[in-house]
C-alpha positions as CSV (number, residue, x, y, z in Angstrom):
1,M,-9.4,-34.5,-37.5
2,I,-6.9,-31.5,-37.4
3,F,-9.7,-29.1,-36.5
4,V,-10.8,-31.4,-33.6
5,K,-7.2,-31.3,-32.2
6,K,-7.1,-27.6,-32.4
7,I,-10.4,-27.2,-30.6
8,T,-9.3,-29.7,-28.0
9,G,-6.0,-27.8,-27.5
10,V,-7.8,-24.5,-27.1
11,L,-10.3,-25.9,-24.7
12,L,-7.5,-27.5,-22.7
13,L,-5.7,-24.1,-22.6
14,V,-8.9,-22.3,-21.4
15,L,-9.5,-25.0,-18.7
16,L,-5.9,-24.6,-17.4
17,Q,-6.2,-20.8,-17.3
18,S,-9.4,-21.1,-15.3
19,C,-7.7,-23.2,-12.7
20,T,-5.2,-20.5,-11.8
21,S,-5.8,-18.2,-8.9
22,V,-4.2,-15.7,-6.6
23,P,-2.1,-17.6,-3.9
24,S,-4.0,-18.1,-0.8
25,S,-1.7,-15.8,1.2
26,A,-2.7,-12.9,-1.0
27,S,-6.1,-11.2,-1.3
28,T,-7.1,-8.6,-3.9
29,V,-7.8,-4.9,-3.6
30,G,-9.3,-3.6,-6.7
31,T,-6.7,-4.9,-9.3
32,L,-3.9,-5.1,-6.9
33,A,-3.1,-8.0,-4.7
34,V,-2.2,-7.7,-0.9
35,V,1.3,-9.2,-0.6
36,S,1.8,-8.7,3.2
37,S,0.4,-6.7,6.0
38,Q,1.4,-5.5,9.5
39,Q,-0.3,-3.6,12.3
40,G,1.1,-0.8,14.4
41,K,1.1,2.8,15.0
42,A,1.1,5.5,12.4
43,S,1.9,9.2,12.7
44,Y,2.0,11.9,10.1
45,Y,4.4,14.7,9.0
46,G,3.7,17.9,7.0
47,G,4.5,21.6,7.6
48,R,8.0,21.7,8.5
49,F,9.1,19.1,6.0
50,H,7.0,20.5,3.1
51,G,9.4,21.3,0.2
52,R,12.5,19.3,1.6
53,K,14.1,16.4,-0.2
54,T,12.9,13.0,0.9
55,A,15.3,10.0,1.1
56,S,14.2,8.9,-2.4
57,G,15.4,12.3,-3.7
58,E,12.0,13.8,-4.5
59,I,10.6,16.9,-2.9
60,F,8.2,16.2,0.0
61,N,4.6,17.6,-0.7
62,K,2.3,17.4,2.4
63,N,-0.6,17.5,-0.1
64,I,0.0,14.2,-1.9
65,L,-0.5,10.7,-0.8
66,T,2.9,9.5,0.3
67,A,4.5,7.9,3.3
68,A,7.8,7.0,5.0
69,H,8.6,3.4,5.9
70,R,11.8,2.0,7.3
71,T,12.2,-0.9,4.8
72,L,9.7,-1.0,2.0
73,P,11.3,-0.1,-1.4
74,F,10.6,3.4,-2.8
75,G,7.6,3.4,-5.0
76,T,5.8,0.6,-3.2
77,Q,2.1,1.2,-2.8
78,V,0.5,0.4,0.5
79,R,-3.1,0.6,1.8
80,V,-3.2,2.0,5.2
81,T,-6.4,1.5,7.4
82,N,-7.1,3.5,10.5
83,L,-8.3,0.8,12.9
84,N,-10.2,3.3,15.0
85,N,-12.7,4.3,12.2
86,N,-11.9,1.8,9.3
87,K,-11.0,4.5,6.8
88,S,-8.3,3.6,4.3
89,V,-6.1,5.3,1.8
90,V,-3.4,4.0,-0.6
91,V,0.0,5.8,-0.4
92,R,3.3,5.5,-2.2
93,I,6.5,5.0,-0.2
94,N,8.9,7.8,-1.0
95,D,10.8,8.3,2.3
96,R,12.5,6.6,5.3
97,G,11.2,6.6,8.8
98,P,9.5,6.8,11.1
99,Y,12.2,7.2,13.7
100,A,9.9,7.4,16.7
101,K,9.8,4.1,18.7
102,G,6.7,1.9,18.2
103,R,5.6,3.5,14.9
104,I,5.6,1.6,11.6
105,I,4.6,4.3,9.1
106,D,4.7,8.1,8.7
107,L,2.0,9.5,6.4
108,S,1.8,12.8,4.6
109,E,-0.6,15.2,6.0
110,Q,-3.1,14.6,3.1
111,A,-3.2,10.9,3.9
112,A,-3.7,11.6,7.5
113,R,-6.6,13.9,6.6
114,Q,-8.2,11.1,4.5
115,L,-7.8,8.7,7.5
116,K,-9.3,11.4,9.9
117,M,-6.3,11.1,12.2
118,I,-5.1,14.8,12.3
119,R,-6.5,15.6,15.8
120,A,-5.3,12.3,17.2
121,G,-1.8,12.6,15.7
122,V,-1.0,8.9,16.2
123,V,-3.4,6.0,15.5
124,K,-3.3,2.2,15.3
125,V,-3.3,1.2,11.7
126,K,-3.0,-1.9,9.4
127,V,-0.5,-1.5,6.5
128,E,-1.0,-3.7,3.5
129,R,1.6,-4.0,0.9
130,L,0.1,-4.0,-2.6
131,R,1.3,-5.5,-5.9
């Protein structure tokens, strides 16, 4: 009798766990969930800021995948998709900006290279906050 109760309890637990899911407002990217998204224009910065301190206190390196955003917390990972060619890159927020009107994110030069936006300079993007 005790064995049957234990088995029933384990089966009930497994059943309950299989019913849980990611909230409908979130989708998954690999093992990360998309918490929110926005669309707008992205630009990039590199050469003249390389080696300078960012708003987070770390030294800016144009060759790593980082970005500046006005409000997202430092350390937040976001997936940025170039809407002209559908190329995506995941970057970490480590700086504040952009300060140019109409732009929502400033990318490191390396991130811009991966998005194939160096020549254009400014492109329309989708920014998805990941958790």
